[in-house]
N, C-alpha and C positions, 0 to 999 in steps of 0.2 A: 491402058484402062483395065482395071481388074474386074473379073466376072463376079457377080453376086453369089455369095455362098448359098448352097442349097438349104432349104428349110428342113431341119431335122424333125421328125415326128417321134414322139415318145412311144416306146413299145408298151402296148397295154398290159403285157405280162411281166414287164420288168419290175414293177413296183406293186405292192399290195394296196388295194383300194383303202384310203384313209378311213372310210366309213365302216370298213370291215374289220380293221385292226382292233378297235376297242371291243367289238363283239367277240373276237377270238380270245382276247385277254380275259374277258369276263367268263367265257366258257372254260378256259383253262383253270381259272381261279375257282369256278364252281366245281369242276372235277376234283380239284385238290381238296376242297372242303368236304365233298361227298365221300372221298376216300377216307379222310380222317374220321368222319362220322361213322362210316361202316366199320372201320377198324375198332373204334371205341365200342360200338355195339357188339362186335364179335368177341372182343376181350371180355366185356361184361357178361356176354352169354356163356363163355367158358367158365367164368367164376361162378355164375349163378347156377349152371348145370351141376357143378360139383356140390353145391349146397342146396340143390333142388329139394331134397328131403326136408331140410330144416325150414326152407321157405314155405313149402306146402304145409308143414306142421303149424307154422304161424297162421297161414290162411285158414286152416281147418279149426283153429281154436274156438271161434264163435259157435261152431256146430257142436264141438265137444262140450262147451259150457251149456248149450241148449239141451243136449241129451242128458247131461248129468254125469257125475263120476262113474266110470266103468260101464256106461250104457252106450248103446248105439254102435254102428259100424258103417264103414264105407266099403262098397263092393265094386268090382269091375267085371263086366260080362264078356269082354273081348280080351284075348290073351295079350294083345299089343297095347291095350288101353293104358296100362300103368306107365309104360315107356313114353308114350306120346303125351301123357299128362305131365311128366317131368320135363319134356321138351317145352311144352306150353308155359309151364311155371317158370322155367329158366328164361324164356324169351320175354315173358311179361315182366319179370323182375329186372332183366337186363336193360329194358328200355328206360326204366326209372333210374337205374344206376348210371347209365350212359347219358342221360338227358342233359346234365350240366355241360358236358363236352359238346354234345350236339347243338345245344343252344349257343355255346360260345362260338362254334363254327358258323352258325347262322348269323350271329352278330358280326363276326369278323368279315363275312361276305357282304353284308348290307351296310355296315357302318361307314366305309369309305365314301359311299355315294350320298351321305346325309350331311346336311349343314349342322353346325354346332347346336343350334336351337332344336333341330329335328332329333338329334341324338338325345338331348336332355328330355324331349317329349316322349321318345319311343322307349328309352331304357327302363323307366318305371314299369311299363307294361310287360317287358321281358322278364323283369324280376318278380312281378306280382303273379304271373301266370303259373309257375310251378308251386308257389306258396298257396294260392287259392285251390289248385288241383289237389294238393296234399290235404288241405283242410276238408275238401269234399270227400276224398277217399277215407280220411280218418273218421268223419261222421258216419260214413257207410259201414266201416269196419267195427267201430266201437259202439255205435248207437243203433243203426238201422238193422244190420244183419243179426245181432243177438235177439233183438225184439221180434224180427220177422221169423227167425228160425224157431223161436219158442212158440210163436203163433202157428206155424206150419206143423210142428210136431204135436200140437195140442189135438190134432185129429186122429192120433193113434188111439184105438179103442177096440173093444170087442163088439162085433156086429153079428148078432144072431149066433153067437158061439164061435165065430171066426175072428182070429186076431188080425187087426189091421195095423200093420207095422211099417214104419218108414225105413227103406233100405236104399238110400241114395247111392248112385255110382260116383266114382271119383271124377269122371269126365263131366258129368252133369253138374256136380257140385262146383268144380273149378269154373265152368262156364257161368254159373249163377254168381259166384263171388266176383269174377271179372266184370260181369254185367253191372253189378252193384257199384263197384269201385269206379269204373269208367263213367257210368251214368252220373253219379254224384260229383266226381271230379270235373267232368266237362260242364255240368250244370253250374258249378261254382265259378266258372269263367265268365258268367253273365256280366259282372261289373266291367271286366276288361273289354268285352264286346261293346257294351253300351257307351263306355267312355271313348273308345276308338271311333265309333260311328258318329258320336257327338262332336269329337274333335275334327273329324273329316267334313263336318257340315251337313251330314245326311239328315240328322234329326236335331232338334233342340230340346232343352229341358222342359219347356212348356208343352211341346208335342208329346214327350214321354209322360208328363203328368196327365194330360188329357187322355192318353191311351192306357191309363192304369187298368180300367175294367177289361180291356182286351188282353193286357198282360196277365191278369189273373186267369183268364180263360186259357191262354196259351200255356201257362205254367201247369195247369191241370192236364192239358192235352199231352204236353211233353212228359209229365210224370206218368201218365197212363201208358205211354208208348215205351218209356225207358226203364220201367220197373216191372217186376212180376205182376200178374193180374190179381192183386189183392189191394183192398182199399188202404190198409195200414201203410204199406210201402209207398203207395202213391201220395198219401198225405204227408209222409215224412220227407218226400222230395219236393212236393208242391209248396209247402209252407216255407222252407228255406229259400226257394226260388223267389217267392213274393217278398221275403225279407231282403234278399239281395237286390231286388229291383228297387226297393225303397232306399237302401244304402247307396245304390248307384246314383239315384237322384241327388242325394246329399253330396256325394263326391263330385258330381257335375257342378253343383252349386258352388262348391269351394273352388273348383278349377275356373269357373266363370269369374269369380271374384278376383282370383289371382291374375287372370289375364286382363281384367279391368284395371287393376293396379299397375300392371306393366304398361298398358296403353297410357295411363295417366302420367307415368314417369318417363314416357317417350321411348320405352324399350319393349314395345308390343311385338308379339309374334304375328307376322302377316298371314300365317296360315290359320 
């Protein structure tokens, strides 16, 4: 009569927990994507630092036009300010230069976990985001900043025999330009935000239509916070925000009709 074989117990340390293995794979993949993104940003920073003078000359052109030919100047009051301005200019430009690669790395990390229909739904937002941001930044650079700078420089005058003259520092000017471009660029992403929250089922088009009056109020509050404290700049941001809100409602109406046609044809997106 043979003796029963002893029951063997698995060593808890012999194998990796199956629930932990996918997490480790995701972390390794995330690290790889982050490394490529930082490398792209570093290379772009090196290129932009080499051309920092040319980039700053482009950014300062609206002020040159506002002052007039041969008029005005930029000063710096700290010995190291000029160097750090070039660093900030290079980093600011490097982010825009490296953004396509960074966005590609984000997409490469997220896309494998999406269904085909989810990829088709998400990809247009990824493409529209930089386009809308550039449109907002272009409006700030070519439209808002020249108008605002001419308005600000209009306060130069003689006060009681004393010349009141604008002598902006390069650090303050760069901060103002970056503030304008980022404020208008981010504000122009409003359609992407509204379309995303509508697709997620958080709000509907009817709710957005009923909340139009509150949207107008929020647009002016955002414009008051995001722009310099002058009515002109605030209006030039609030009005496009309201227009973008209305365009978002039209875009949502088109997406609702498209989804209705898909449901009618039996190919509706369950999301």
